Structures are given as structure tokens and as C-alpha cells.
KOLTOR-600923 format. One line per field, with one value per atom (N, C-alpha, C): residue number from 0; residue in three letters; atom name; x, y, z. Coordinates in nm, 3 decimals. Example, Ala and Ser with C-alpha at 12.3 -4.5 7.8 and 13.67 -1.06 7.14 Angstrom:
% residues 2
pos <- (0, 0, 0, 1, 1, 1)
code <- (Ala, Ala, Ala, Ser, Ser, Ser)
site <- (N, CA, C, N, CA, C)
x <- (1.319, 1.230, 1.320, 1.285, 1.367, 1.290)
y <- (-0.569, -0.450, -0.330, -0.225, -0.106, 0.003)
z <- (0.780, 0.780, 0.780, 0.708, 0.714, 0.787)
% end
This chain:
% residues 164
pos <- (0, 0, 0, 1, 1, 1, 2, 2, 2, 3, 3, 3, 4, 4, 4, 5, 5, 5, 6, 6, 6, 7, 7, 7, 8, 8, 8, 9, 9, 9, 10, 10, 10, 11, 11, 11, 12, 12, 12, 13, 13, 13, 14, 14, 14, 15, 15, 15, 16, 16, 16, 17, 17, 17, 18, 18, 18, 19, 19, 19, 20, 20, 20, 21, 21, 21, 22, 22, 22, 23, 23, 23, 24, 24, 24, 25, 25, 25, 26, 26, 26, 27, 27, 27, 28, 28, 28, 29, 29, 29, 30, 30, 30, 31, 31, 31, 32, 32, 32, 33, 33, 33, 34, 34, 34, 35, 35, 35, 36, 36, 36, 37, 37, 37, 38, 38, 38, 39, 39, 39, 40, 40, 40, 41, 41, 41, 42, 42, 42, 43, 43, 43, 44, 44, 44, 45, 45, 45, 46, 46, 46, 47, 47, 47, 48, 48, 48, 49, 49, 49, 50, 50, 50, 51, 51, 51, 52, 52, 52, 53, 53, 53, 54, 54, 54, 55, 55, 55, 56, 56, 56, 57, 57, 57, 58, 58, 58, 59, 59, 59, 60, 60, 60, 61, 61, 61, 62, 62, 62, 63, 63, 63, 64, 64, 64, 65, 65, 65, 66, 66, 66, 67, 67, 67, 68, 68, 68, 69, 69, 69, 70, 70, 70, 71, 71, 71, 72, 72, 72, 73, 73, 73, 74, 74, 74, 75, 75, 75, 76, 76, 76, 77, 77, 77, 78, 78, 78, 79, 79, 79, 80, 80, 80, 81, 81, 81, 82, 82, 82, 83, 83, 83, 84, 84, 84, 85, 85, 85, 86, 86, 86, 87, 87, 87, 88, 88, 88, 89, 89, 89, 90, 90, 90, 91, 91, 91, 92, 92, 92, 93, 93, 93, 94, 94, 94, 95, 95, 95, 96, 96, 96, 97, 97, 97, 98, 98, 98, 99, 99, 99, 100, 100, 100, 101, 101, 101, 102, 102, 102, 103, 103, 103, 104, 104, 104, 105, 105, 105, 106, 106, 106, 107, 107, 107, 108, 108, 108, 109, 109, 109, 110, 110, 110, 111, 111, 111, 112, 112, 112, 113, 113, 113, 114, 114, 114, 115, 115, 115, 116, 116, 116, 117, 117, 117, 118, 118, 118, 119, 119, 119, 120, 120, 120, 121, 121, 121, 122, 122, 122, 123, 123, 123, 124, 124, 124, 125, 125, 125, 126, 126, 126, 127, 127, 127, 128, 128, 128, 129, 129, 129, 130, 130, 130, 131, 131, 131, 132, 132, 132, 133, 133, 133, 134, 134, 134, 135, 135, 135, 136, 136, 136, 137, 137, 137, 138, 138, 138, 139, 139, 139, 140, 140, 140, 141, 141, 141, 142, 142, 142, 143, 143, 143, 144, 144, 144, 145, 145, 145, 146, 146, 146, 147, 147, 147, 148, 148, 148, 149, 149, 149, 150, 150, 150, 151, 151, 151, 152, 152, 152, 153, 153, 153, 154, 154, 154, 155, 155, 155, 156, 156, 156, 157, 157, 157, 158, 158, 158, 159, 159, 159, 160, 160, 160, 161, 161, 161, 162, 162, 162, 163, 163, 163)
code <- (Met, Met, Met, Gly, Gly, Gly, Arg, Arg, Arg, Gln, Gln, Gln, Arg, Arg, Arg, Val, Val, Val, Glu, Glu, Glu, Pro, Pro, Pro, Gly, Gly, Gly, Phe, Phe, Phe, Glu, Glu, Glu, Gln, Gln, Gln, Glu, Glu, Glu, Ser, Ser, Ser, Val, Val, Val, Trp, Trp, Trp, Asp, Asp, Asp, Tyr, Tyr, Tyr, Pro, Pro, Pro, Arg, Arg, Arg, Pro, Pro, Pro, Pro, Pro, Pro, Arg, Arg, Arg, Met, Met, Met, Glu, Glu, Glu, Asp, Asp, Asp, Val, Val, Val, Glu, Glu, Glu, Lys, Lys, Lys, Lys, Lys, Lys, Val, Val, Val, Lys, Lys, Lys, Val, Val, Val, Val, Val, Val, Phe, Phe, Phe, Gly, Gly, Gly, Gly, Gly, Gly, Ile, Ile, Ile, Thr, Thr, Thr, Ile, Ile, Ile, Ala, Ala, Ala, Tyr, Tyr, Tyr, Ser, Ser, Ser, Leu, Leu, Leu, Arg, Arg, Arg, Ala, Ala, Ala, Lys, Lys, Lys, Arg, Arg, Arg, Val, Val, Val, Leu, Leu, Leu, Glu, Glu, Glu, Thr, Thr, Thr, Ser, Ser, Ser, His, His, His, Pro, Pro, Pro, Pro, Pro, Pro, Val, Val, Val, Tyr, Tyr, Tyr, Tyr, Tyr, Tyr, Val, Val, Val, Pro, Pro, Pro, Pro, Pro, Pro, Glu, Glu, Glu, Asp, Asp, Asp, Val, Val, Val, Arg, Arg, Arg, Thr, Thr, Thr, Glu, Glu, Glu, His, His, His, Leu, Leu, Leu, Arg, Arg, Arg, Leu, Leu, Leu, Ser, Ser, Ser, Asp, Asp, Asp, His, His, His, Thr, Thr, Thr, Ser, Ser, Ser, Phe, Phe, Phe, Cys, Cys, Cys, Glu, Glu, Glu, Trp, Trp, Trp, Lys, Lys, Lys, Gly, Gly, Gly, Tyr, Tyr, Tyr, Thr, Thr, Thr, Arg, Arg, Arg, Tyr, Tyr, Tyr, Tyr, Tyr, Tyr, Asp, Asp, Asp, Leu, Leu, Leu, Val, Val, Val, Thr, Thr, Thr, Glu, Glu, Glu, Glu, Glu, Glu, Arg, Arg, Arg, Thr, Thr, Thr, Glu, Glu, Glu, Ala, Ala, Ala, Arg, Arg, Arg, Ala, Ala, Ala, Ala, Ala, Ala, Trp, Trp, Trp, Phe, Phe, Phe, Tyr, Tyr, Tyr, Pro, Pro, Pro, Glu, Glu, Glu, Pro, Pro, Pro, Val, Val, Val, Ala, Ala, Ala, Ser, Ser, Ser, Phe, Phe, Phe, Ala, Ala, Ala, Glu, Glu, Glu, Leu, Leu, Leu, Lys, Lys, Lys, Asp, Asp, Asp, Tyr, Tyr, Tyr, Val, Val, Val, Ala, Ala, Ala, Phe, Phe, Phe, Tyr, Tyr, Tyr, Pro, Pro, Pro, Ser, Ser, Ser, Lys, Lys, Lys, Met, Met, Met, Asp, Asp, Asp, Ala, Ala, Ala, Cys, Cys, Cys, Trp, Trp, Trp, Val, Val, Val, Gly, Gly, Gly, Gly, Gly, Gly, Asp, Asp, Asp, Lys, Lys, Lys, Val, Val, Val, Glu, Glu, Glu, Ser, Ser, Ser, Gln, Gln, Gln, Ala, Ala, Ala, Gly, Gly, Gly, Asp, Asp, Asp, Phe, Phe, Phe, Tyr, Tyr, Tyr, Gly, Gly, Gly, Gly, Gly, Gly, Trp, Trp, Trp, Ile, Ile, Ile, Thr, Thr, Thr, Pro, Pro, Pro, Glu, Glu, Glu, Ile, Ile, Ile, Val, Val, Val, Gly, Gly, Gly, Pro, Pro, Pro, Phe, Phe, Phe, Lys, Lys, Lys, Gly, Gly, Gly, Ala, Ala, Ala, Ser, Ser, Ser, Gly, Gly, Gly, Thr, Thr, Thr, Trp, Trp, Trp, Gly, Gly, Gly, Trp, Trp, Trp)
site <- (N, CA, C, N, CA, C, N, CA, C, N, CA, C, N, CA, C, N, CA, C, N, CA, C, N, CA, C, N, CA, C, N, CA, C, N, CA, C, N, CA, C, N, CA, C, N, CA, C, N, CA, C, N, CA, C, N, CA, C, N, CA, C, N, CA, C, N, CA, C, N, CA, C, N, CA, C, N, CA, C, N, CA, C, N, CA, C, N, CA, C, N, CA, C, N, CA, C, N, CA, C, N, CA, C, N, CA, C, N, CA, C, N, CA, C, N, CA, C, N, CA, C, N, CA, C, N, CA, C, N, CA, C, N, CA, C, N, CA, C, N, CA, C, N, CA, C, N, CA, C, N, CA, C, N, CA, C, N, CA, C, N, CA, C, N, CA, C, N, CA, C, N, CA, C, N, CA, C, N, CA, C, N, CA, C, N, CA, C, N, CA, C, N, CA, C, N, CA, C, N, CA, C, N, CA, C, N, CA, C, N, CA, C, N, CA, C, N, CA, C, N, CA, C, N, CA, C, N, CA, C, N, CA, C, N, CA, C, N, CA, C, N, CA, C, N, CA, C, N, CA, C, N, CA, C, N, CA, C, N, CA, C, N, CA, C, N, CA, C, N, CA, C, N, CA, C, N, CA, C, N, CA, C, N, CA, C, N, CA, C, N, CA, C, N, CA, C, N, CA, C, N, CA, C, N, CA, C, N, CA, C, N, CA, C, N, CA, C, N, CA, C, N, CA, C, N, CA, C, N, CA, C, N, CA, C, N, CA, C, N, CA, C, N, CA, C, N, CA, C, N, CA, C, N, CA, C, N, CA, C, N, CA, C, N, CA, C, N, CA, C, N, CA, C, N, CA, C, N, CA, C, N, CA, C, N, CA, C, N, CA, C, N, CA, C, N, CA, C, N, CA, C, N, CA, C, N, CA, C, N, CA, C, N, CA, C, N, CA, C, N, CA, C, N, CA, C, N, CA, C, N, CA, C, N, CA, C, N, CA, C, N, CA, C, N, CA, C, N, CA, C, N, CA, C, N, CA, C, N, CA, C, N, CA, C, N, CA, C, N, CA, C, N, CA, C, N, CA, C, N, CA, C, N, CA, C, N, CA, C, N, CA, C, N, CA, C, N, CA, C, N, CA, C, N, CA, C, N, CA, C, N, CA, C, N, CA, C, N, CA, C, N, CA, C, N, CA, C, N, CA, C, N, CA, C, N, CA, C, N, CA, C, N, CA, C, N, CA, C, N, CA, C, N, CA, C, N, CA, C, N, CA, C, N, CA, C, N, CA, C, N, CA, C)
x <- (0.557, 0.604, 0.755, 0.695, 0.780, 0.867, 0.972, 1.168, 1.116, 0.990, 0.957, 0.990, 1.129, 1.149, 1.021, 1.051, 0.962, 1.023, 0.914, 1.001, 0.989, 1.147, 1.109, 1.019, 0.951, 0.904, 0.983, 0.902, 0.959, 1.080, 1.156, 1.263, 1.319, 1.270, 1.297, 1.440, 1.471, 1.590, 1.500, 1.617, 1.587, 1.656, 1.662, 1.747, 1.829, 1.773, 1.789, 1.870, 1.898, 2.013, 2.085, 2.128, 2.246, 2.347, 2.500, 2.591, 2.609, 2.687, 2.779, 2.931, 3.014, 2.986, 2.951, 2.961, 2.853, 2.914, 2.870, 2.956, 2.911, 3.026, 2.974, 2.996, 2.880, 2.857, 2.808, 2.863, 2.818, 2.662, 2.618, 2.498, 2.474, 2.381, 2.353, 2.207, 2.172, 2.015, 2.113, 2.018, 2.042, 2.015, 2.070, 2.078, 2.039, 1.895, 1.883, 1.850, 1.899, 1.854, 1.830, 1.713, 1.680, 1.682, 1.725, 1.712, 1.694, 1.569, 1.569, 1.533, 1.497, 1.420, 1.542, 1.677, 1.755, 1.883, 1.812, 1.897, 2.043, 2.071, 2.217, 2.328, 2.244, 2.329, 2.239, 2.354, 2.290, 2.348, 2.362, 2.486, 2.448, 2.462, 2.485, 2.632, 2.701, 2.805, 2.823, 2.685, 2.658, 2.745, 2.754, 2.769, 2.660, 2.634, 2.550, 2.563, 2.577, 2.628, 2.529, 2.510, 2.428, 2.486, 2.413, 2.471, 2.301, 2.324, 2.221, 2.098, 2.023, 1.899, 1.893, 1.905, 1.963, 1.874, 1.839, 1.815, 1.893, 1.972, 2.060, 2.121, 2.251, 2.258, 2.364, 2.290, 2.364, 2.442, 2.578, 2.727, 2.690, 2.712, 2.743, 2.923, 2.932, 3.100, 3.076, 3.132, 3.158, 3.190, 3.187, 3.210, 3.056, 2.953, 2.829, 2.719, 2.814, 2.725, 2.792, 2.664, 2.677, 2.716, 2.862, 2.920, 2.917, 2.899, 2.874, 2.780, 2.673, 2.591, 2.595, 2.763, 2.805, 2.794, 2.849, 2.912, 2.991, 3.046, 3.127, 3.100, 3.052, 3.008, 3.104, 3.108, 3.218, 3.171, 3.115, 3.007, 3.100, 3.135, 3.178, 3.136, 3.194, 3.102, 3.218, 3.246, 3.300, 3.217, 3.221, 3.158, 3.264, 3.227, 3.332, 3.363, 3.257, 3.347, 3.356, 3.330, 3.379, 3.512, 3.479, 3.586, 3.496, 3.616, 3.555, 3.472, 3.362, 3.288, 3.255, 3.300, 3.215, 3.112, 3.089, 2.917, 2.913, 2.822, 2.807, 2.617, 2.653, 2.492, 2.480, 2.330, 2.323, 2.236, 2.302, 2.284, 2.220, 2.093, 2.017, 2.001, 1.931, 1.871, 1.726, 1.647, 1.501, 1.585, 1.617, 1.638, 1.772, 1.793, 1.930, 1.914, 1.958, 1.914, 2.096, 2.115, 2.200, 2.258, 2.370, 2.433, 2.302, 2.251, 2.192, 2.293, 2.449, 2.513, 2.618, 2.698, 2.772, 2.877, 2.972, 3.144, 3.272, 3.367, 3.419, 3.549, 3.617, 3.742, 3.873, 3.857, 3.972, 3.926, 3.823, 3.815, 3.890, 3.810, 3.940, 3.912, 4.038, 4.099, 3.988, 3.907, 3.788, 3.661, 3.688, 3.582, 3.656, 3.775, 3.840, 3.770, 3.754, 3.624, 3.538, 3.516, 3.392, 3.445, 3.565, 3.638, 3.585, 3.537, 3.506, 3.335, 3.297, 3.163, 3.062, 2.936, 2.828, 2.762, 2.688, 2.539, 2.471, 2.352, 2.256, 2.121, 2.071, 1.960, 1.846, 1.766, 1.638, 1.540, 1.497, 1.437, 1.447, 1.624, 1.605, 1.633, 1.535, 1.594, 1.433, 1.411, 1.275, 1.244, 1.319, 1.340, 1.439, 1.467, 1.551, 1.491, 1.584, 1.479, 1.633, 1.591, 1.688, 1.601, 1.654, 1.604, 1.481, 1.369, 1.230, 1.203, 1.188, 1.131, 1.183, 1.067, 1.103, 1.107, 1.250, 1.279, 1.190, 1.209, 1.127, 1.211, 1.229, 1.363, 1.337, 1.391, 1.476, 1.424, 1.361, 1.268, 1.413, 1.417, 1.512, 1.598, 1.657, 1.725, 1.892, 1.904, 2.056, 2.131, 2.126, 2.135, 2.149, 2.035, 1.995, 1.956, 1.906, 1.866, 1.740, 1.845, 1.709, 1.614, 1.517, 1.402, 1.312, 1.349, 1.307, 1.218, 1.113, 1.014, 1.088, 1.241, 1.254, 1.297, 1.297, 1.361, 1.293, 1.269, 1.179, 1.249, 1.179, 1.231, 1.204, 1.141, 1.177, 1.288, 1.260, 1.423, 1.424, 1.554, 1.644, 1.621, 1.604, 1.658, 1.518, 1.404, 1.280, 1.268, 1.171, 1.240, 1.131, 1.247, 1.229, 1.312, 1.366, 1.460, 1.594, 1.675, 1.749, 1.878, 1.749, 1.815, 1.861, 1.818, 1.770, 1.933)
y <- (-2.866, -2.798, -2.686, -2.522, -2.467, -2.415, -2.328, -2.293, -2.201, -2.160, -2.012, -2.107, -1.965, -2.010, -2.071, -2.110, -2.116, -2.054, -1.948, -1.874, -1.945, -1.956, -2.099, -1.991, -2.048, -2.027, -2.029, -2.011, -2.028, -2.177, -2.151, -2.228, -2.401, -2.314, -2.374, -2.328, -2.392, -2.338, -2.362, -2.220, -2.307, -2.364, -2.481, -2.495, -2.401, -2.264, -2.220, -2.094, -2.094, -2.055, -2.069, -2.220, -2.306, -2.247, -2.295, -2.267, -2.315, -2.321, -2.318, -2.244, -2.320, -2.472, -2.512, -2.612, -2.664, -2.664, -2.666, -2.686, -2.785, -2.845, -2.949, -2.877, -2.977, -2.912, -3.055, -3.018, -3.083, -3.075, -3.282, -3.223, -3.270, -3.152, -3.208, -3.341, -3.371, -3.421, -3.597, -3.708, -3.797, -3.853, -3.916, -3.965, -4.122, -4.194, -4.298, -4.329, -4.482, -4.565, -4.674, -4.705, -4.822, -4.963, -5.070, -5.120, -5.262, -5.322, -5.476, -5.523, -5.398, -5.489, -5.373, -5.380, -5.364, -5.182, -5.163, -5.052, -5.017, -4.980, -4.998, -4.914, -4.776, -4.642, -4.595, -4.572, -4.468, -4.391, -4.235, -4.163, -4.032, -3.952, -3.892, -3.747, -3.774, -3.760, -3.720, -3.725, -3.732, -3.572, -3.541, -3.418, -3.427, -3.357, -3.314, -3.206, -3.205, -3.092, -3.073, -2.927, -2.828, -2.759, -2.760, -2.753, -2.659, -2.533, -2.469, -2.573, -2.565, -2.630, -2.778, -2.855, -2.994, -2.994, -3.098, -3.130, -3.173, -3.183, -3.176, -3.330, -3.410, -3.496, -3.541, -3.638, -3.697, -3.826, -3.797, -3.885, -3.979, -4.063, -4.099, -4.177, -4.167, -4.192, -4.350, -4.399, -4.552, -4.650, -4.565, -4.637, -4.699, -4.584, -4.591, -4.656, -4.767, -4.806, -5.000, -5.050, -5.207, -5.208, -5.247, -5.232, -5.400, -5.468, -5.570, -5.654, -5.554, -5.522, -5.458, -5.331, -5.333, -5.467, -5.423, -5.516, -5.425, -5.349, -5.310, -5.315, -5.234, -5.238, -5.220, -5.255, -5.204, -5.040, -4.978, -4.860, -4.735, -4.687, -4.519, -4.432, -4.311, -4.175, -4.075, -3.943, -3.869, -3.703, -3.624, -3.541, -3.424, -3.277, -3.214, -3.111, -3.156, -3.095, -3.174, -3.260, -3.378, -3.469, -3.546, -3.625, -3.757, -3.866, -3.976, -4.058, -4.092, -4.176, -4.354, -4.432, -4.535, -4.610, -4.681, -4.713, -4.836, -4.886, -4.965, -5.028, -5.189, -5.245, -5.318, -5.293, -5.321, -5.464, -5.541, -5.718, -5.732, -5.754, -5.872, -5.938, -6.053, -6.201, -6.157, -5.977, -5.997, -5.934, -5.845, -5.789, -5.736, -5.709, -5.654, -5.565, -5.428, -5.376, -5.296, -5.294, -5.296, -5.107, -5.028, -4.869, -4.845, -4.875, -4.802, -4.734, -4.700, -4.617, -4.584, -4.461, -4.450, -4.381, -4.320, -4.252, -4.259, -4.111, -4.126, -4.151, -4.213, -4.288, -4.196, -4.092, -3.981, -3.908, -3.776, -3.682, -3.536, -3.421, -3.342, -3.294, -3.202, -3.150, -3.097, -2.969, -2.868, -3.037, -3.136, -3.231, -3.355, -3.330, -3.455, -3.498, -3.445, -3.457, -3.556, -3.594, -3.670, -3.833, -3.859, -3.988, -4.078, -4.182, -4.294, -4.285, -4.160, -4.121, -4.185, -4.287, -4.324, -4.240, -4.216, -4.175, -4.256, -4.245, -4.386, -4.288, -4.346, -4.312, -4.314, -4.218, -4.261, -4.365, -4.337, -4.389, -4.583, -4.602, -4.715, -4.807, -4.681, -4.713, -4.808, -4.855, -4.880, -4.754, -4.684, -4.544, -4.449, -4.350, -4.252, -4.170, -4.143, -4.033, -3.918, -3.788, -3.661, -3.640, -3.669, -3.658, -3.687, -3.701, -3.737, -3.799, -3.675, -3.686, -3.774, -3.826, -3.891, -3.832, -3.895, -3.861, -3.862, -3.800, -3.859, -3.805, -3.892, -3.889, -3.784, -3.754, -3.645, -3.703, -3.685, -3.741, -3.704, -3.885, -3.852, -3.903, -3.923, -4.009, -4.005, -3.877, -3.816, -3.838, -3.752, -3.626, -3.698, -3.823, -3.836, -3.754, -3.626, -3.547, -3.638, -3.547, -3.621, -3.488, -3.464, -3.392, -3.416, -3.312, -3.327, -3.189, -3.158, -3.065, -2.938, -2.903, -2.790, -2.751, -2.801, -2.740, -2.760, -2.604, -2.592, -2.586, -2.619, -2.587, -2.457, -2.477, -2.653, -2.681, -2.847, -2.928, -2.979, -2.970, -3.012, -3.139, -3.217, -3.406, -3.443, -3.356, -3.488, -3.400, -3.510, -3.482, -3.319, -3.265, -3.155, -3.023, -3.058, -2.973, -2.950, -3.069, -3.079, -2.932, -2.848, -2.675, -2.597, -2.623, -2.502, -2.475)
z <- (-5.614, -5.586, -5.675, -5.692, -5.759, -5.679, -5.749, -5.614, -5.543, -5.520, -5.447, -5.270, -5.221, -5.070, -5.018, -4.900, -4.799, -4.664, -4.622, -4.514, -4.351, -4.315, -4.204, -4.090, -4.044, -3.838, -3.770, -3.640, -3.535, -3.512, -3.465, -3.439, -3.599, -3.694, -3.809, -3.902, -3.982, -4.117, -4.246, -4.309, -4.474, -4.485, -4.602, -4.682, -4.789, -4.813, -4.856, -4.775, -4.723, -4.642, -4.570, -4.590, -4.593, -4.665, -4.682, -4.743, -4.852, -4.946, -5.055, -5.099, -5.039, -5.085, -4.943, -4.881, -4.760, -4.632, -4.537, -4.401, -4.291, -4.234, -4.152, -4.008, -3.904, -3.785, -3.699, -3.556, -3.483, -3.451, -3.435, -3.393, -3.268, -3.158, -3.005, -2.955, -3.091, -3.028, -3.055, -3.027, -3.054, -3.227, -3.269, -3.400, -3.430, -3.452, -3.445, -3.554, -3.647, -3.742, -3.736, -3.777, -3.781, -3.916, -3.884, -4.097, -4.049, -4.078, -4.080, -3.941, -3.858, -3.748, -3.636, -3.689, -3.595, -3.568, -3.440, -3.440, -3.501, -3.602, -3.716, -3.594, -3.586, -3.561, -3.445, -3.355, -3.231, -3.179, -3.198, -3.139, -3.094, -2.989, -2.968, -3.031, -3.129, -3.186, -3.325, -3.369, -3.523, -3.551, -3.714, -3.719, -3.896, -3.937, -4.024, -4.084, -4.265, -4.379, -4.425, -4.417, -4.473, -4.570, -4.680, -4.864, -4.874, -4.979, -5.017, -5.103, -5.068, -5.069, -5.081, -4.940, -4.903, -4.794, -4.796, -4.584, -4.597, -4.441, -4.397, -4.437, -4.449, -4.449, -4.319, -4.242, -4.101, -4.162, -4.062, -4.030, -3.902, -3.886, -3.760, -3.743, -3.619, -3.606, -3.623, -3.652, -3.683, -3.611, -3.501, -3.311, -3.284, -3.353, -3.279, -3.390, -3.474, -3.582, -3.556, -3.612, -3.581, -3.704, -3.720, -3.841, -3.874, -3.806, -3.848, -3.952, -3.972, -4.064, -4.240, -4.242, -4.326, -4.412, -4.572, -4.631, -4.779, -4.770, -4.822, -4.993, -5.054, -5.190, -5.318, -5.414, -5.505, -5.579, -5.537, -5.620, -5.527, -5.597, -5.571, -5.647, -5.632, -5.704, -5.595, -5.635, -5.639, -5.636, -5.466, -5.480, -5.476, -5.535, -5.565, -5.407, -5.351, -5.167, -5.117, -5.087, -4.966, -5.001, -5.172, -5.207, -5.274, -5.270, -5.298, -5.210, -5.267, -5.161, -5.161, -5.084, -5.091, -5.040, -5.041, -5.046, -4.940, -4.866, -4.797, -4.840, -4.878, -4.874, -4.682, -4.657, -4.534, -4.531, -4.419, -4.436, -4.295, -4.251, -4.149, -4.208, -4.087, -4.097, -4.191, -4.173, -4.224, -4.353, -4.391, -4.498, -4.563, -4.720, -4.771, -4.830, -4.811, -4.923, -4.962, -5.091, -5.133, -5.197, -5.171, -5.138, -5.073, -4.979, -4.829, -4.751, -4.762, -4.699, -4.774, -4.677, -4.787, -4.669, -4.696, -4.581, -4.688, -4.673, -4.703, -4.658, -4.688, -4.644, -4.619, -4.711, -4.737, -4.807, -4.681, -4.721, -4.747, -4.779, -4.850, -4.671, -4.724, -4.584, -4.483, -4.584, -4.533, -4.475, -4.486, -4.374, -4.341, -4.305, -4.261, -4.134, -4.048, -3.972, -3.969, -4.106, -4.149, -4.177, -4.205, -4.239, -4.181, -4.292, -4.208, -4.150, -4.090, -4.085, -4.183, -4.140, -4.194, -4.205, -4.328, -4.385, -4.433, -4.391, -4.439, -4.538, -4.642, -4.712, -4.616, -4.603, -4.468, -4.555, -4.724, -4.761, -4.804, -4.771, -4.768, -4.624, -4.517, -4.386, -4.337, -4.232, -4.197, -4.124, -4.061, -3.940, -3.941, -3.936, -3.883, -3.803, -3.676, -3.606, -3.589, -3.570, -3.479, -3.364, -3.283, -3.139, -3.113, -3.110, -3.138, -3.262, -3.322, -3.475, -3.582, -3.589, -3.722, -3.847, -3.947, -4.059, -4.161, -4.248, -4.393, -4.475, -4.599, -4.669, -4.799, -4.875, -4.931, -5.086, -5.154, -5.283, -5.369, -5.463, -5.553, -5.533, -5.379, -5.296, -5.335, -5.447, -5.466, -5.391, -5.320, -5.202, -5.090, -5.040, -4.906, -4.790, -4.820, -4.694, -4.611, -4.474, -4.368, -4.380, -4.401, -4.379, -4.244, -4.133, -4.002, -3.998, -3.903, -3.872, -3.858, -3.868, -3.803, -3.919, -4.052, -4.195, -4.308, -4.390, -4.511, -4.585, -4.697, -4.870, -4.895, -5.065, -5.155, -5.147, -5.152, -5.164, -5.307, -5.356, -5.465, -5.453, -5.542, -5.561, -5.639, -5.625, -5.695, -5.867, -5.911, -6.064, -6.131, -6.187, -6.225, -6.167, -6.033, -5.978, -6.048, -6.046, -6.102, -6.130, -6.228, -6.260, -6.190, -6.039, -5.945, -5.934)
% end
């Protein structure tokens, strides 16, 4: 698929209308993450970050995450908008996945509310939901975006899209 913007339909959003720098907002729908046969996260207090060309990334407050399944990884990275990132490995009896989730222990001031909230790569989970909609993972996994029926692209992240 080329870079041609898809026109959003009724009750849809185009990722090409999202801002840069990104914006954070509260999510009014339940967010659920299942990994290794266990509901790892379930929240009515999630936040999402919207950035031009990317599907939203959903962040769950740590109080709504089964943190006993999170193991802090040595891996770190840096986001030009949010600051330094730490990663978690996810571990259950059924399954282990390295760097399957991440968080910002000391985000920049404009994203301070995101402190310690946990984001999950949907491609590494059994399933993720927003409201009653099952999430599709963003190609490429670099951004960890969650694609739901109300989001249209094309989406940055897949092979050949880095120059967009």
C-alpha cells in the first residue's frame, strides 16, 4: 500500500490527522490485554498517544496490570517526545516473551501523566481489545500501535515506510 491517505468513514479517524508532536488522551473504553492465557491488563483508565501516521499506542496504569508477570528487562530506548523507555519481559507458566511491554519511568513534563503506565506490543500478546474490538498489530512492531476498526491509514512502520 502506498502513502495515499485513506479517507475516514463515519466514526473513523485517520492517523494522518493525528498531531506531531504527539498528543495523549484518556480512553473512555475498556482496554484488555491477554498473554499466556492470562488477562494481564484490564482497565477503564487507559491513555492513548496519537502521533501522525501511527496507530495509537495504549498505556495502562500499573494498578490495572498483573505486574507479577512483568520482569524488568535491561533493554532501554529513547523517544524524542516522551523520554527514556524501559522494557518488560512477560512471563507466565504457558509463555515467555522478551521486551513485550514498555513504560516511561521519568517521562518529559508534557507526558508526566504517563509515568509508569504500561504499553504492550499487540503482536506479542495472545490478544488485545479496545471496547469490544479486537486489535490488529501495527506492521513492523517499532511503534507498537493498536489498529482498531475506527482507525484508517496507511500506517507507518511496515517495510518501505520509514521515509514517510
